[in-house]
C-alpha positions as CSV (number, residue, x, y, z in Angstrom):
1,X,-36.5,-76.3,-68.5
2,X,-38.3,-74.9,-65.1
3,X,-36.1,-73.4,-62.6
4,X,-36.8,-73.4,-59.0
5,X,-36.0,-70.7,-56.5
6,X,-36.9,-70.2,-52.9
7,X,-39.4,-67.2,-52.6
8,X,-38.0,-63.8,-52.0
9,X,-39.5,-63.3,-48.3
10,X,-37.2,-66.2,-47.3
11,X,-34.1,-65.3,-49.2
12,X,-34.3,-61.8,-47.9
13,X,-33.9,-63.1,-44.2
14,X,-29.9,-63.2,-43.1
15,X,-29.2,-65.5,-40.4
16,X,-27.5,-64.2,-37.4
17,X,-23.8,-64.6,-37.2
18,X,-24.1,-66.9,-34.4
19,X,-23.1,-70.2,-36.1
20,X,-20.0,-68.6,-37.5
21,X,-19.0,-67.4,-34.0
22,X,-19.8,-70.8,-32.4
23,X,-17.9,-72.6,-35.0
24,X,-14.9,-70.5,-34.5
25,X,-15.2,-71.0,-30.7
26,X,-15.1,-74.7,-31.4
27,X,-11.9,-74.3,-33.5
28,X,-10.1,-72.6,-31.0
29,X,-11.1,-75.0,-28.1
30,X,-10.0,-77.8,-30.1
31,X,-6.6,-76.1,-30.7
32,X,-6.1,-75.9,-27.2
33,X,-7.2,-72.2,-26.5
34,X,-9.1,-71.2,-23.5
35,X,-12.4,-69.4,-24.5
36,X,-15.0,-67.7,-22.7
37,X,-18.1,-68.1,-24.5
38,X,-20.3,-65.1,-23.6
39,X,-22.3,-65.2,-26.8
40,X,-25.4,-67.5,-26.5
41,X,-27.8,-67.2,-23.4
42,X,-27.2,-70.4,-21.9
43,X,-27.5,-70.9,-18.2
44,X,-24.5,-72.3,-16.3
45,X,-26.9,-74.6,-14.3
46,X,-29.1,-77.4,-14.8
47,X,-31.9,-78.7,-12.6
48,X,-31.0,-80.2,-9.2
49,X,-30.2,-84.1,-9.2
50,X,-33.3,-84.6,-6.9
51,X,-35.3,-83.1,-9.9
52,X,-33.5,-85.5,-12.6
53,X,-33.8,-88.4,-10.2
54,X,-37.6,-88.1,-9.8
55,X,-37.9,-87.7,-13.5
56,X,-35.9,-90.5,-14.0
57,X,-38.2,-92.7,-12.0
58,X,-41.0,-91.7,-14.3
59,X,-39.4,-92.8,-17.7
60,X,-41.0,-96.3,-17.5
61,X,-44.4,-95.0,-17.3
62,X,-45.6,-95.2,-21.0
63,X,-47.8,-92.0,-20.6
64,X,-44.6,-89.8,-20.4
65,X,-43.5,-90.9,-24.1
66,X,-46.9,-90.0,-25.6
67,X,-48.6,-86.7,-26.7
68,X,-49.9,-84.6,-24.3
69,X,-53.2,-82.5,-25.1
70,X,-52.4,-79.6,-27.5
71,X,-52.1,-77.0,-24.8
72,X,-50.3,-79.1,-22.4
73,X,-51.4,-81.3,-19.6
74,X,-54.0,-79.9,-17.4
75,X,-51.9,-80.7,-14.3
76,X,-49.0,-78.9,-15.7
77,X,-50.8,-75.7,-16.7
78,X,-52.2,-75.8,-13.2
79,X,-48.7,-75.8,-11.7
80,X,-47.8,-72.7,-13.7
81,X,-50.8,-71.1,-13.1
82,X,-50.5,-71.7,-9.3
83,X,-46.9,-70.3,-9.5
84,X,-48.2,-67.1,-11.4
85,X,-50.7,-66.5,-8.7
86,X,-48.5,-67.1,-5.8
87,X,-45.5,-65.2,-7.1
88,X,-46.8,-62.7,-9.3
89,X,-50.4,-62.1,-8.3
90,X,-51.6,-63.1,-11.8
91,X,-54.7,-65.2,-11.9
92,X,-55.0,-67.5,-14.8
93,X,-57.8,-69.9,-15.6
94,X,-55.4,-73.0,-16.2
95,X,-57.8,-74.8,-18.7
96,X,-58.5,-71.7,-20.9
97,X,-56.1,-68.9,-20.5
98,X,-52.6,-70.3,-20.5
99,X,-50.7,-73.0,-23.4
100,X,-47.7,-74.6,-22.5
101,X,-45.7,-74.4,-25.9
102,X,-42.4,-75.8,-27.6
103,X,-40.2,-72.9,-26.1
104,X,-40.8,-69.0,-26.4
105,X,-40.2,-68.8,-30.1
106,X,-43.0,-71.3,-30.9
107,X,-45.3,-69.2,-28.5
108,X,-44.2,-66.1,-30.2
109,X,-45.2,-67.4,-33.6
110,X,-48.6,-68.5,-32.2
111,X,-49.0,-65.1,-30.8
112,X,-48.0,-63.3,-33.9
113,X,-50.3,-65.3,-36.3
114,X,-53.3,-64.9,-34.0
115,X,-53.3,-61.2,-33.7
116,X,-52.3,-60.3,-37.3
117,X,-53.6,-60.1,-40.9
118,X,-52.1,-60.9,-44.1
119,X,-50.0,-57.6,-45.1
120,X,-50.3,-56.2,-41.6
121,X,-47.6,-54.4,-40.0
122,X,-45.8,-55.2,-36.6
123,X,-43.6,-52.8,-34.4
124,X,-40.5,-53.8,-32.6
125,X,-38.3,-51.9,-30.4
126,X,-34.7,-51.8,-31.6
127,X,-32.3,-53.3,-30.8
128,X,-34.8,-56.3,-31.2
129,X,-34.6,-59.8,-30.7
130,X,-33.8,-61.3,-34.3
131,X,-35.8,-64.3,-34.3
132,X,-38.9,-62.2,-33.7
133,X,-38.0,-60.2,-36.6
134,X,-37.5,-63.4,-38.7
135,X,-41.2,-64.5,-37.8
136,X,-42.5,-61.2,-38.9
137,X,-40.8,-61.3,-42.1
138,X,-41.4,-65.0,-43.1
139,X,-45.4,-64.4,-42.2
140,X,-45.3,-61.7,-44.9
141,X,-46.1,-59.0,-42.3
142,X,-44.6,-55.4,-42.4
143,X,-42.1,-54.4,-39.9
144,X,-41.8,-51.2,-38.0
145,X,-38.5,-51.1,-36.1
146,X,-38.3,-48.2,-33.4
147,X,-34.8,-47.6,-32.2
148,X,-34.3,-47.1,-28.5
149,X,-32.9,-43.9,-27.3
150,X,-29.3,-44.5,-26.0
151,X,-28.4,-41.9,-23.2
152,X,-26.9,-41.8,-19.9
153,X,-25.2,-45.2,-20.3
154,X,-28.6,-47.1,-20.9
155,X,-31.3,-47.6,-23.3
156,X,-34.9,-45.9,-23.1
157,X,-38.1,-46.8,-25.0
158,X,-38.9,-44.2,-27.7
159,X,-42.3,-43.1,-26.4
160,X,-42.9,-40.3,-28.9
161,X,-41.9,-42.6,-31.8
162,X,-44.1,-45.5,-30.2
163,X,-47.1,-43.2,-29.9
164,X,-46.9,-42.0,-33.5
165,X,-46.5,-45.5,-35.1
166,X,-49.1,-47.5,-33.0
167,X,-52.2,-46.4,-34.9
168,X,-50.4,-47.8,-38.1
169,X,-49.6,-51.4,-36.9
170,X,-51.7,-54.3,-35.6
171,X,-49.3,-55.4,-33.1
172,X,-46.7,-54.2,-30.7
173,X,-43.6,-56.6,-29.5
174,X,-42.2,-55.9,-26.3
175,X,-39.2,-57.8,-24.9
176,X,-39.0,-57.3,-21.0
177,X,-36.5,-57.6,-19.7
178,X,-34.8,-57.0,-23.1
179,X,-32.9,-59.1,-25.4
180,X,-30.0,-58.1,-26.3
181,X,-30.1,-54.8,-24.1
182,X,-31.0,-56.4,-20.5
183,X,-33.2,-53.2,-20.2
184,X,-36.1,-53.5,-18.0
185,X,-38.9,-51.5,-18.9
186,X,-40.1,-49.3,-15.6
187,X,-43.5,-50.2,-14.2
188,X,-44.6,-46.5,-15.1
189,X,-43.7,-46.8,-18.6
190,X,-45.2,-50.2,-19.2
191,X,-48.4,-48.8,-17.8
192,X,-48.4,-46.2,-20.5
193,X,-47.6,-48.7,-23.1
194,X,-50.6,-50.9,-22.1
195,X,-52.8,-47.6,-22.1
196,X,-51.5,-46.6,-25.6
197,X,-52.0,-49.9,-27.2
198,X,-55.5,-50.2,-25.8
199,X,-56.3,-46.7,-26.9
200,X,-55.1,-47.2,-30.4
201,X,-56.6,-50.9,-30.8
202,X,-53.3,-52.4,-31.2
203,X,-52.5,-55.6,-29.6
204,X,-49.6,-56.1,-27.4
205,X,-47.3,-59.1,-27.1
206,X,-45.0,-59.2,-24.3
207,X,-42.1,-61.5,-24.5
208,X,-41.1,-62.0,-20.7
209,X,-38.4,-64.9,-21.2
210,X,-36.3,-63.5,-18.4
211,X,-38.9,-62.3,-16.2
212,X,-37.5,-64.4,-13.2
213,X,-34.2,-62.0,-13.6
214,X,-35.6,-58.5,-12.9
215,X,-33.1,-56.7,-10.3
216,X,-34.8,-53.3,-10.5
217,X,-38.0,-54.0,-8.6
218,X,-40.1,-53.4,-11.8
219,X,-42.3,-56.3,-11.8
220,X,-45.7,-55.2,-12.5
221,X,-47.7,-57.0,-15.3
222,X,-51.1,-55.6,-16.7
223,X,-52.9,-58.8,-15.9
224,X,-52.4,-58.3,-12.2
225,X,-55.0,-55.6,-12.2
226,X,-57.2,-56.8,-15.3
227,X,-57.3,-59.5,-17.8
228,X,-57.1,-57.2,-20.8
229,X,-58.0,-58.8,-23.9
230,X,-55.6,-56.9,-26.3
231,X,-52.4,-58.5,-24.4
232,X,-50.8,-61.8,-25.1
233,X,-47.7,-62.7,-23.1
234,X,-45.1,-65.4,-23.5
235,X,-42.1,-66.9,-21.9
236,X,-39.8,-69.7,-21.5
237,X,-38.4,-72.1,-18.8
238,X,-35.1,-72.4,-20.5
239,X,-33.3,-69.8,-18.4
240,X,-35.3,-69.9,-15.1
241,X,-35.1,-73.7,-14.6
242,X,-31.9,-74.3,-16.5
243,X,-33.8,-76.7,-19.2
244,X,-33.1,-74.9,-22.7
245,X,-32.8,-78.4,-24.4
246,X,-36.0,-79.4,-23.1
247,X,-38.0,-76.9,-25.2
248,X,-40.8,-75.6,-23.0
249,X,-42.4,-72.2,-22.8
250,X,-46.0,-70.7,-22.3
251,X,-48.3,-68.4,-23.9
252,X,-51.2,-66.8,-21.8
253,X,-54.1,-64.5,-22.8
254,X,-57.8,-64.2,-23.1
255,X,-59.4,-67.6,-23.8
256,X,-61.0,-66.3,-27.2
257,X,-57.5,-65.5,-28.4
258,X,-55.9,-68.7,-27.1
259,X,-58.7,-70.7,-29.0
260,X,-57.1,-69.4,-32.1
261,X,-53.6,-69.6,-31.0
262,X,-53.9,-73.4,-30.4
263,X,-54.4,-73.8,-34.1
264,X,-50.9,-72.7,-34.9
265,X,-49.4,-74.8,-32.1
266,X,-51.3,-77.9,-33.7
267,X,-50.1,-77.1,-37.1
268,X,-46.3,-76.6,-36.1
269,X,-45.6,-78.9,-33.0
270,X,-48.8,-80.3,-32.1
271,X,-47.7,-80.1,-28.6
272,X,-45.4,-79.2,-26.0
273,X,-43.0,-82.3,-25.2
274,X,-44.5,-84.5,-22.7
275,X,-41.3,-85.3,-20.7
276,X,-40.5,-81.6,-20.4
277,X,-44.0,-81.3,-18.6
278,X,-43.2,-83.6,-16.1
279,X,-39.7,-82.2,-15.5
280,X,-41.4,-78.6,-15.2
281,X,-43.7,-79.7,-12.2
282,X,-40.8,-81.0,-10.2
283,X,-38.6,-78.1,-10.9
284,X,-41.1,-75.5,-9.9
285,X,-41.2,-77.1,-6.5
286,X,-37.5,-76.0,-6.0
287,X,-38.2,-72.6,-5.2
288,X,-35.1,-72.0,-3.1
289,X,-32.7,-73.2,-5.8
290,X,-34.5,-71.2,-8.2
291,X,-33.8,-68.1,-6.1
292,X,-30.5,-69.3,-5.8
293,X,-29.9,-69.1,-9.6
294,X,-31.5,-65.9,-9.8
295,X,-29.1,-64.3,-7.2
296,X,-26.4,-65.9,-9.3
297,X,-27.6,-64.0,-12.3
298,X,-27.6,-60.9,-10.5
299,X,-24.0,-61.4,-9.1
300,X,-22.8,-62.0,-12.6
301,X,-24.4,-58.7,-13.7
302,X,-22.7,-56.8,-11.1
303,X,-19.1,-58.4,-11.8
304,X,-19.7,-57.7,-15.6
305,X,-20.5,-54.0,-14.8
306,X,-17.2,-53.7,-12.7
307,X,-15.1,-55.4,-15.2
308,X,-16.5,-52.9,-18.0
309,X,-16.2,-49.9,-15.8
310,X,-12.5,-51.0,-15.6
311,X,-12.0,-51.2,-19.3
312,X,-10.8,-48.5,-21.5
313,X,-12.5,-50.0,-24.6
314,X,-15.7,-51.6,-23.5
315,X,-18.4,-49.4,-21.9
316,X,-21.3,-50.9,-19.8
317,X,-24.8,-50.1,-20.8
318,X,-27.4,-50.5,-17.9
319,X,-28.9,-53.7,-17.6
320,X,-31.7,-54.3,-15.1
321,X,-32.1,-57.8,-15.7
322,X,-31.8,-60.8,-18.1
323,X,-28.6,-62.4,-18.9
324,X,-26.8,-59.5,-21.1
325,X,-25.5,-56.2,-21.5
326,X,-25.4,-54.6,-24.9
327,X,-22.1,-52.6,-24.4
328,X,-20.6,-50.0,-26.4
329,X,-17.0,-50.4,-27.6
330,X,-14.2,-48.0,-28.7
331,X,-13.0,-48.7,-32.1
332,X,-13.7,-47.9,-35.8
333,X,-14.4,-51.5,-36.4
334,X,-17.8,-52.8,-37.3
335,X,-19.3,-54.9,-34.6
336,X,-18.8,-58.0,-36.9
337,X,-15.2,-57.5,-37.0
338,X,-15.0,-56.4,-33.4
339,X,-16.6,-59.7,-32.2
340,X,-14.0,-61.8,-34.3
341,X,-11.1,-59.9,-33.2
342,X,-12.2,-60.1,-29.3
343,X,-12.7,-63.8,-29.9
344,X,-9.3,-64.3,-31.7
345,X,-7.2,-62.1,-29.6
346,X,-8.6,-62.4,-26.0
347,X,-10.8,-65.7,-26.4
348,X,-13.8,-63.9,-25.4
349,X,-17.0,-65.1,-27.4
350,X,-19.9,-62.1,-27.9
351,X,-22.5,-61.3,-30.5
352,X,-22.3,-58.3,-32.5
353,X,-24.8,-55.7,-31.7
354,X,-25.7,-55.2,-35.5
355,X,-27.4,-58.8,-35.4
356,X,-30.1,-56.9,-33.5
357,X,-30.7,-54.1,-36.0
358,X,-29.1,-50.9,-37.2
359,X,-29.1,-49.3,-33.8
360,X,-26.9,-52.2,-32.5
361,X,-24.0,-51.3,-34.5
362,X,-21.0,-50.2,-32.4
363,X,-22.1,-52.8,-29.4
364,X,-21.3,-56.2,-28.6
365,X,-23.8,-58.4,-26.6
366,X,-22.1,-59.8,-23.7
367,X,-23.9,-62.8,-22.0
368,X,-22.7,-63.0,-18.3
369,X,-25.3,-65.6,-17.4
370,X,-23.7,-68.4,-18.9
371,X,-20.3,-68.3,-17.1
372,X,-19.8,-71.2,-14.4
373,X,-18.4,-70.4,-11.1
374,X,-15.0,-71.4,-12.3
375,X,-15.0,-69.2,-15.5
376,X,-16.4,-66.0,-13.6
377,X,-13.3,-64.2,-12.1
378,X,-10.9,-65.0,-15.0
379,X,-13.4,-64.1,-17.5
380,X,-14.3,-60.8,-16.0
381,X,-10.6,-59.9,-15.4
382,X,-9.9,-60.6,-19.1
383,X,-12.8,-58.4,-20.0
384,X,-11.4,-55.6,-18.1
385,X,-8.2,-55.8,-19.9
386,X,-9.7,-55.8,-23.5
387,X,-8.3,-53.0,-25.9
388,X,-9.4,-52.5,-29.3
389,X,-7.0,-51.1,-32.1
390,X,-8.5,-47.6,-33.2
């Protein structure tokens, strides 16, 4: 009798421990414990009521419940392109150089399959975003993971290793600002990476999901200067507009690459959600509110830094943006065990750094961007008091 087994490439992928951690958080909350969930990168805010009211008024229009064109409605792409032009000095042709996607993860899969051949290799910077690595592995691509250099209380891109590996890979993936580190790549380093990838014939995939949360002043993007054909850029509106459940992101690059990428999108999701695009256009008009939310993330970053500076067991690792720091801790416990200890003993939910690669061991990803105004002060006080057993 025949037996059936899933393929090895899928069996070899281990899901991150987020489900276990969130399940334990639910148990503790159900038992009456106060828990500060700083694991998932979920914004504490949602769109302003005026935006939601305007969307609600459109729900009776049959068009909002239909498929959009595969790359998104032209008027929605035009709104995003205009935002990039005004805010970032990036000029895009909304009809040929940008797609709206079902979140950044789908955009990444489209980019990845567009620029790689079967059996090719892809380089990532570690600690990496694990969903990127999953996509690389289940696409039967080889992985080259380059550990960042942890020095002076922060993380640095390993430029020498990168220069050595680039000729061996078809694509390099950069997350800027970083997930899980919150690292913002300095403009001068990003310029080097762009030059190095162009010279080595390597595609560069930039995940800029947290691009609205950069607090170092390093905001240069290579397409501000030139539409370089070896670069694909993707991002998400989940955090910037407070709409993670609406699953909307983007992918931009040269028209010839996007012509291929849309084949992936059509196969996987057909098109981005139509209601999300109506919401997007309304939310982009709320410029002052968007700035206020970004300022709120910056405030939380500073408070988290102060809390960890006051701790004897948790150590801040410099974050220039995004929603997190990948903090070191003082204990012989492995990161997974340290995460559960912190949750059970203090009611603080985090993600073990080991979920983001071997170099993340001995660290915890702390997401400060998910804390409400009411949670902020007590959560930071608790963080400052954390003590791990040796």
